[in-house]
N, C-alpha and C positions, 0 to 999 in steps of 0.2 A: 629491628625496624623494616621491611622491606619496603618500595615501591616499586611500582608495576603500570606499565601502560595495557589496558587492556582494547581491543575493534570491539564497539556493539553494532546488534543489525538488529533491525525491523522499529527503532523509533521514528515515529513520524509527526511527534510534536512536543510542547515543552513538560505535558502531562506526562507524558513516558517518559522523556529522563528524569522528572523527581519520581518516577517508579522505582526505579534500574537504582537509585540511589538511596530509597529505602529497602529495600529487596537487599541489598550488598551492606549498608551499613547498619543492620539490627545482628549481620553475623558476630555471635564470640571473636573476637580478636581483630577484627575489622577499624583501624584508627581513625580511617577517613576514605570514602568514597566518595570524588566528582566527573559528574558525566558532562560531556560534553557536545551537544544536539548538531552542530556544526562542522564539528570535524568526526562524530560517530563514533569516541573514545570516550574512555573511561581513567583518570588515574587514579591508583589504589593504595593505598599503605595499612601492611595489615603483620599483624604477626605470626612467622611464619610455623613457629609448635603449637598453634591454636587454628588455626586455617588454611589450607591449600588451596593452591590457584585453582582447583580441580573445583573447593567450594564455589569457588565466587561465581565463577562459569556457570557453575547447578547452580545456584542463587537468580541469577540472568536469563538464566534460561526457564525455571519455578516463572518467572515475573513476567514470560509471555517473549521474552526478545533472544537472542542471539550473542553469544558472547566469545571472544579467541584470541588467546595473547598477540598483543603488536609483534612487529616486527624486533627482533631480541628478547620475545618474552623465554621466559626458563626451561616450557614446552613446546618441544618441536613431532611436528611428526615425521617418524623412519623412511628417509628416502622421499619425502616431499617437502621442498621450499615454506617456508612459513610467507603467507600475504601478506604487503601491506594493507595499513588503510585504501592509501591510490588504488590497488589491485584491486580491493574486495569493493573501492565505490564505485570500481570501474563493471565489474560484473551484475553491481546490481543495476546500474543504469541502462548492462545492456539489455536484463530480463526486465526493464521497467519497459525501455523500451520495442521491446516484444511481447510482452503483454500489453500495450497504447499500443500501436498496429491493430495487433487481431479483435482488439476488443470491438476498433473502427467500423474493422469491415462488419461484423458483426452487425453493429448499429446501426448505420444506414440503411439496413434492409427492412429491420423492425421501425426506422423514424416511419420511411415513405409508406410501410404500411398504414401505420399507428394511424399518418397523417396527410394521409395522399389528397382528403379531397378538401383540406385544408390549401396542399399545394395547391388544387387548379383553381379553387376560388379568391385566397390571396397573392397568387403571382399568375395567376391564367397557362399552368402548365397541366398539359395532355394528361389525363389518366389510358392507359391504352382498355378499350375494350375486354380481353382476356383478360386483365386485372379485376375489373370490375366485375366481371362473371362471377371471377371465384372469392375475390375478397367484401364486398361491396354486399350491401342492404343486409335486411335483418337474420334472410333467408341461410346467408354465408357468415354468419353473428361465432359458428364456434370454429368454424377455421380459422377466419380474422383474429380471436383471440388467440390458436392457441399456436399458430403456426408464431406469431410474436415471441408466447411462452417458450417454445424451442428455441428461437432467435438466442432470448436473452439467457438460455442455460453457459453457452459454452462463454456469453461475458461475465456473468458469476461464477463461473470456475477458473477459467482467469483469474480473477479478483477476491480468489476465496480468501485468501487472508485478510481479508478486513470485515470479515464472518469472522470465521478462526478466533483471528487475536483481538478483535470487539468485543465480540460476545462470551469471549474469557473473561476479559478486564471487567466485566462488564457485570460477572456472575463471583470476580472476586471482588468486585468492590473500587473497582478503582478505574472506572470507564473513562478513556481518550477518543480521540480523535476518530480512530477506527469503528469505534462503538457507536457514532454519532452517524459514521457512512455505512456502515452494515446494518443500522438498526430499519435508517430509512427506505437502502433498498433494499431489502429482505420483505417490509411491511409495505411496497407498492407491487413483490415478487406475490407475494399472499394473497392479496386481495385481490387480485388478477386470475387467480387460479380463483378464486371463490366463486369470481362474477362467472368464471366460467361456469360450474357446476351452476350457480342460477338459471344462467342461460339456459342452459343443456333441462333446466328443471323445466325453465318457462315454454319450451319448443314443444317437448311431450305433452306438457297441459291445454296448449293453444295460448298460454299470456305471452302474446307477441310484444304489448307495453311492456312488460319485464327484461324481456329479452330487449328490446333498443334501450332502456335504461340503463342495464349494464354496460352493452355495447358500445356504449358511447361514455363512458367511465369506466375503461381499462387503464391501467397506469404502468404495463410491463413496458414502454419506451426511458417512463422512468426514472424505473429498477436499472434497466443500462444504462442512461444516460448519468447516474448522479457517478455511479465507478469510473465511468471514462473523463466524468470531468476530473475527476477526483486522481486520475491515472495523470492527465496532461499540464493539473498543475503542480504533481509531482515530479514530473518527470522535467519540466522547468526548473523548478526548485534544484534538481539534481546533478542537472549542466550550469545554473548559473554556481553551484557550491562546488564543482568539478572546476571549473574557468578560474573559480576564486582563491582553491588550494595549489592548484598549478601557478598561476601568480607568484603568492607566497612560497612557492618553493622556490622558483626563479632566482625569487628577489633574496632569499638565503643564499642561493647558491652565489649572489651576488657582492657577498662578505670573503674578506680575503682566507683562506685557511690558515698562513701563518706571517706574524710581521715579526719585523727587525723592531728590537728594545733597546736603549742605550742605559746599562747601569754599572752607573761606578765606569766608565769608561770606557767600556765592553760594550759592544756589539752579539747581542743574542739573540736567535734566530727562537 
């Protein structure tokens, strides 16, 4: 029986770790697989004659996540040093920070366009006349809505993993947090697209009441806000986990590497 550790990527909640465990444990030859969400790792005991390391990795990938042998694993890429869990965590946090920054960059103009009248009414923030000329009023409803739609597309693309992983897990009968986030954001975006078509129909038929109804009930900013807020939470969580892991590593380094013991009157290192 072989015991091996794997790095697991893409997990976001306890439902994810449970899904990975179930996917691996159902393989023939697996004695036990245990996933740790905090360290994004999995310990597996298996019979090498029945199941291989690659079979385990493939099972995790088919479940919608990433897997690789941990440092010291049996399979190493030729000419490339194997990444430790710490290295993988740093790469994920760097990618997460990049995604968060650009999501906020595109979200700010969306929020201003969608809520400029509220900013003026609530906080007295003046709205430039040129801005009002382009985006304010029922006659500008299509421009008002379509501009928001174009601005949330980069946000949705940057956070596409929520939609890809979320809907894939949903269709496989194992929804997780990504499924909730993806469904909420996608529903808001699709409703906004439907509203654009309704406003266009209203303008073409002179039904300005219909245009006003849908122009005041757009939720494009919600589609971008949902995933951006989740990104903020995940980034803060990743930072906290990184600091905790570093503290644990430093604590372990305090343990002496050698000890001198007295056995039968003889000191032995």
